[in-house]
N, C-alpha and C positions, 0 to 999 in steps of 0.2 A: 177623489182623484185617482186616476189610472198611475198604478204603481210603477208603470214602465217611464213615463212621463217625470215622476218623482225622482226616479234614479239618474237624470240627465245630469249633465254639469250645470249649475245654476248661477256660476261667475262666467261672464262672457270673455273672449280673449281676443275680439276685435282690437287690433292696434289704435292709438292715439284717440281713443274714444273718452277712456277716463285715466286720471294719473294713478300710477301704483308704483311702489318702491321697487327700486331695483334688486334683483337677487344678489346674493353675496359674489364678490368677485372670486373666482377660483385660478388656481394654476391647474393646467390640464396637460396628462403626459398620455400618449398612445404609443404602441409599436406594433409592429408587422414583422412577421418573419418571410425573409426573402425566399421567394419559389415556392411558396407553401402548396399551392394549386398544382403543381408540376411533382409534386412528391406521391408516392404510392399510397392509397387510402388507409393502409394499414399503419404508415407513420403519421396520420393527422392528430389521433389523440394524443399519442406522446408528445407531439410539438405542443398542441394545446395546454396540455398539462404542464410542460418545463417551463412556458414563458413567464407566468407569474412566478413561479419558484425561482427562476432566475432573476426577476426583476426585485423580489423580496431579499434576496443574499445580496445583491449589489447595492439595493439601498441600505440594509443594515452594515455592510462593509464600510459604506460612506457616513456613517454616522447618521442616517435618517430613518434608524428605526420607527421613530414616532410617526413619520409620514406615512408609512406603510401601515401602521396600527390603525389611524386615522384617516386612511383614506376614503374619499367620497366617491360614491357612485361608482364603484369596481364593476367591470364586465369584462367578460372573455368576449373577444370577436372571432372565435375560432383559430384564426390565425395570428392572433395578437390580443393584447389587451389594453384598457384605458382606465384610469383613474383621475379622479380629482384631489388636490390637495391645498393646503394655505399658500397662497400665491409670495406671501413674504420670503418663502423657502426656496422659490425659483433659481437665486443665484446657485444656491447649495445642489440643484438638480442640474443644474447646466454644468457644475465642476464642485464637488468632485464625481458625483453621481455617473455620469455618461462615460467618465473615462474610467471608473470602477466596473461599469457594466460592461466596455470593451475587455478588461481583464478578466471578468467573470467567464463571460462567452468565450476567451481564450483558453481557459482553464478546462471548462465544459467541452469544449471541441476537440481540444488536444487530447487531455488526460482521460476522459469519458469512453473508453475503448468500446467501439459498438454502439453508441448512441447517435442519435440523429443530429448531424451538425447544425447549427442555428447561427444565421446571422440577421441582424436586426435594423430595422429602419425606425427611428424615434422622431415625435414631433412635439413640440411644446409651444404654448399657447396660454393667454392670460384672458379672462373676460368673466361677465356675469352668467352665473348658471344657477339655477334652484336647486336645492337638496331637500326634496321631500322625505326622502327615505323610503320611498317604493319604487316599483321597478320603472316608473316612467321620470326618475330623478335623472337631473344632469344633463337634460335634453334643452338645445339652444343653439343660437349662430355659432357661439364660440367652439362648442363642441365638434359641430358640422364643419367648421375651417380647421379645426385640428387633423381630422381624419382627412380632409382635401390635403393638407399639406402633406400628410404621409403617403398620400397616392400622388403627389406631384413628381412631374418629370426629372426635374435636378436630382432629387435625393434618391430616386429609384436609378438614375446614372451612374452616381456616384458609387453607389454599391455593386453594380454590374461591373463596372470599371476598375475597380480597385481588387487587389488580391485575396482570394478567398481564404488563404489560409494566415492572411495578416490583420485585414480589416474587417472587424465583425460588427461594428456600429458605424451609422450614417446618421447623424441627426439634422433636423431642419427646425430652426426657430421662426415663430411668426415674426412680423418687424416689432410689433409692440413689445414681445418677450425679449427681443434684441435691445431695444432702446430703453427699455426699463431696466433689465437686469447687466446688460453688457456694456452700453455705451454710457450708462449712469455709472458704472465703475463698481458696482456691484460683486459681478462675478469674479470667480477666481481664474479667469481667462483674459487674455489682452485681446482686443478687438480684431488684430491680426489673423487670430484662429479661425475667423469667421467670414465666409465669403456670402456677397449679395448675389442673389438670383432672382429671377422673375418664375414664382411657382403656378404651374398650370397644370391643369389635369386633362387628359385627352378625353373627349367626348363629354366635357363638363364646362360651362359658363364660369370658369373659377381662374381669376387670376390675383395674385397676391406679392407683393415684395417680403421676401423672406431672407432668411440666412441659414447656410450650411454650414454646419460644424463636423470635424472627423475626428475624433480622439487619437486615432493610430492610422493615419493616411499611408496608403501604399500605391497611389495612382494620382490622375491629374484632378485638382482642384478648380482650376482656373480655365481650362482650355474645354477641348470637346464635351466632356461629361457634362458640363455645364450650360452649354449652350442650348438654350430651348428652341429648337426648329420645328415649325410646324410641317404637317406633310407637305404643303406646297412647295416651301423653302428647300426640305428634303430633295424631293422631285428634280427641281431645279439645279442644286448641288449635284446630283447625280449625272443628270445631263451635261451639264458642264465637264463632269469628269470624263464622259465619253466623247467629247470634242464637238458638242452640237454648238457649244458657245461661238466656234470660229465660222459656222454657217450663217450664224444670225448677225455677225459684226464681222465679214471679211475684212475689213479695211483696217482692223487693229495690227499693228505689227510692233513687236517688242524686240529691243535689243539691249545687250548690257556686255560690252567688251570687257574681257578679263574679267567676267563676272558670270553669275546665274539667273536664269528666267525661269520663274514656274507660271504657269497657266493652269487653270482649272483647280482640281484638289489633288493634293498629294497624300495617297491612302499608306504609303510606306515611307522608309527612311530614304532621304536624300543625304549623299557625302558632299560635302561642301569643301572645296580646297582654294586658297587664294595666297599665291605664291607671289604677288607683284604689288605688296602691301607695304612699301618702304620699310623692308626690315623685318615685317611680321611674317610668320608663317603658321596661319591657325586652320585648325582641321577641325569639324565636329559635324552635327546633324542638323537638319533644318527641315520641316514639315509644315505644310498649311494646317493640318489637322493632328493634334499631337495626340500620342497614343499613350505616353507616360512622361514621368519628368524627364528633362532633357536638359543639355546646354553645351555651348560652344566649348572645346579645349584648347588652351593654348599651349602650344609646346617649345620649348625652348627658352631663351631670355627675349621677354617683349621688348625691352629696350635697346636689344643690339642694334647697332648700326645709327643709333641717334646720339647727335650732340650733347 
């Protein structure tokens, strides 16, 4: 027999032909450094080397040394790192690990003078993945989805919109990870810390329900940063902001006696003053697109003039 033929895989990989046992379920953690490709080439090796060291430090501080020592199919992705772990530990990876990773990165970025500052996106997922112990170990749909989540618009938007000197970690959890660990009550973080998003990746046929978690937020979580606009929607919004909406619908008239009217998209702040509200004097900021946290301010006694 030809030796080349005998070296070919003997077990078929066609789906739904013969029943086979599922691979063991794994927790999957993947991280990417923000803005890696925009860094100068001389910085790439330093970042690639630092990311797994930062992960190890955070896991040890969070009491998860065994997770790091027993990690499955670990691999550097150049600008990040991926590893598998015992899924029963997922609640501890969500908290306290992600919060501890934020603290470790804060120390690294603030105290390590001359070092390359690093901010990380992280994704968490659970699913069946083979652990063959060779270079092909850990490949499967669950791992692919973990990387898609990591590249999705919502988590990128959050890290881009939050202050770079405060928020160093933005995480996205698959819906399964959230339901099992957070909604099930096992993770040490209340569900209110998590924001539901539609995770899509530009140029990829990927769309999954997911959850954003930011250990140290410094920007919007519910507003523009997490709105998943398609390019067509963004173009329509831009056209409306330039006034073309009036030409398309010239019969529309807006009136608000003693109030304010917004048409189109407000890209800056708008001062709102209402001096005829039965004794209330309310001042604040209002915008259709929110660039940060905001709220109306009530100056004076709110109940003044009321019976």
